[in-house]
C-alpha positions as CSV (number, residue, x, y, z in Angstrom):
1,M,-13.0,-28.0,7.6
2,K,-12.0,-30.9,9.8
3,V,-10.3,-33.7,8.0
4,N,-9.9,-35.9,11.1
5,G,-6.3,-37.1,10.8
6,A,-6.4,-37.8,7.1
7,D,-3.4,-39.4,5.5
8,V,-2.7,-37.3,2.4
9,T,0.7,-38.9,1.6
10,P,-0.7,-40.4,-1.7
11,Y,-1.4,-36.9,-3.0
12,N,0.8,-33.9,-3.9
13,A,-1.7,-31.1,-4.4
14,L,-4.7,-29.4,-2.8
15,T,-7.3,-28.4,-5.5
16,F,-10.6,-26.6,-5.5
17,F,-12.7,-24.3,-7.6
18,I,-13.3,-20.7,-6.6
19,R,-15.2,-17.7,-7.9
20,G,-16.3,-14.3,-6.5
21,D,-19.9,-13.0,-6.7
22,G,-19.9,-10.2,-9.2
23,E,-23.0,-8.6,-7.9
24,A,-22.3,-8.8,-4.1
25,G,-18.5,-8.1,-4.5
26,Y,-15.6,-10.2,-3.4
27,T,-12.1,-10.3,-2.2
28,K,-9.4,-11.2,-4.8
29,R,-7.1,-12.8,-2.2
30,I,-7.7,-15.3,0.5
31,K,-5.4,-17.3,2.8
32,L,-5.5,-21.1,3.2
33,E,-4.2,-22.9,6.2
34,L,-3.5,-26.6,6.6
35,K,-2.9,-28.0,10.1
36,D,-1.4,-31.3,11.0
37,K,-1.8,-33.1,14.4
38,T,0.3,-30.3,16.0
39,N,-2.4,-27.8,15.0
40,K,0.3,-25.3,13.8
41,P,-1.1,-23.5,10.8
42,S,0.8,-23.6,7.5
43,A,-0.4,-20.8,5.3
44,Y,-0.7,-20.2,1.5
45,I,-2.1,-17.1,-0.2
46,V,-4.4,-17.5,-3.2
47,S,-4.7,-14.4,-5.3
48,G,-6.4,-13.5,-8.6
49,V,-9.9,-14.6,-7.6
50,T,-12.4,-13.4,-10.3
51,D,-16.1,-13.7,-10.9
52,K,-15.5,-16.8,-13.2
53,W,-15.0,-20.3,-11.9
54,Q,-11.3,-21.3,-11.9
55,K,-9.5,-24.4,-10.6
56,I,-6.8,-23.7,-8.1
57,S,-4.1,-26.3,-7.6
58,I,-1.6,-25.8,-4.8
59,P,1.4,-28.2,-4.4
60,L,1.4,-29.6,-0.9
61,N,5.1,-28.7,-0.5
62,K,4.0,-25.0,-0.5
63,F,2.7,-25.7,3.0
64,R,6.1,-25.7,4.6
65,R,5.2,-26.0,8.3
66,I,3.4,-29.3,7.9
67,E,5.4,-32.0,9.7
68,D,3.2,-35.0,9.4
69,W,1.3,-35.6,6.1
70,K,-0.1,-38.8,7.6
71,S,-2.2,-37.0,10.1
72,L,-3.8,-33.8,8.7
73,N,-6.4,-32.3,11.0
74,E,-7.8,-29.2,9.4
75,L,-8.2,-27.1,6.2
76,V,-9.2,-23.4,6.8
77,F,-10.2,-20.8,4.3
78,V,-9.2,-17.5,6.1
79,F,-10.8,-14.2,5.3
80,D,-8.7,-11.8,7.3
81,D,-8.1,-8.0,7.5
82,I,-4.7,-8.3,5.8
83,N,-5.7,-10.3,2.7
84,S,-9.4,-9.7,2.3
85,N,-10.5,-6.5,0.6
86,P,-13.3,-5.6,0.3
87,K,-14.5,-6.9,3.6
88,A,-18.0,-7.7,2.3
89,G,-19.3,-9.9,-0.5
90,S,-19.3,-13.5,-1.4
91,V,-16.8,-16.1,-2.5
92,F,-17.9,-19.5,-3.7
93,I,-15.7,-22.6,-3.1
94,D,-16.5,-26.0,-4.6
95,Q,-15.0,-29.5,-5.1
96,V,-12.2,-29.3,-2.5
97,S,-9.9,-32.3,-2.8
98,F,-6.4,-33.7,-2.5
99,E,-5.1,-35.0,-5.8
100,R,-2.1,-36.7,-7.3
101,Q,-0.8,-34.6,-10.2
């Protein structure tokens, strides 16, 4: 998701809701990447995905490679060979936001 140079300095967490599809199957781990204006990815692994909706809250300081929180360019949900198993199924993501906690 492009966030077009968003200034997220008023916030300290990235939050979203997630659940896997119990019928289609789903991975229990995904990787998130944030990118600032340098476009270097800063990754965080989310594990423990279930077939029930759960709110995930990640402190922004966990994304250690971000140098400029005043100019965030992209948020990426990565389904890769290392973290995603099984390789088929569905994961639902909703209400992605930056929050002050």
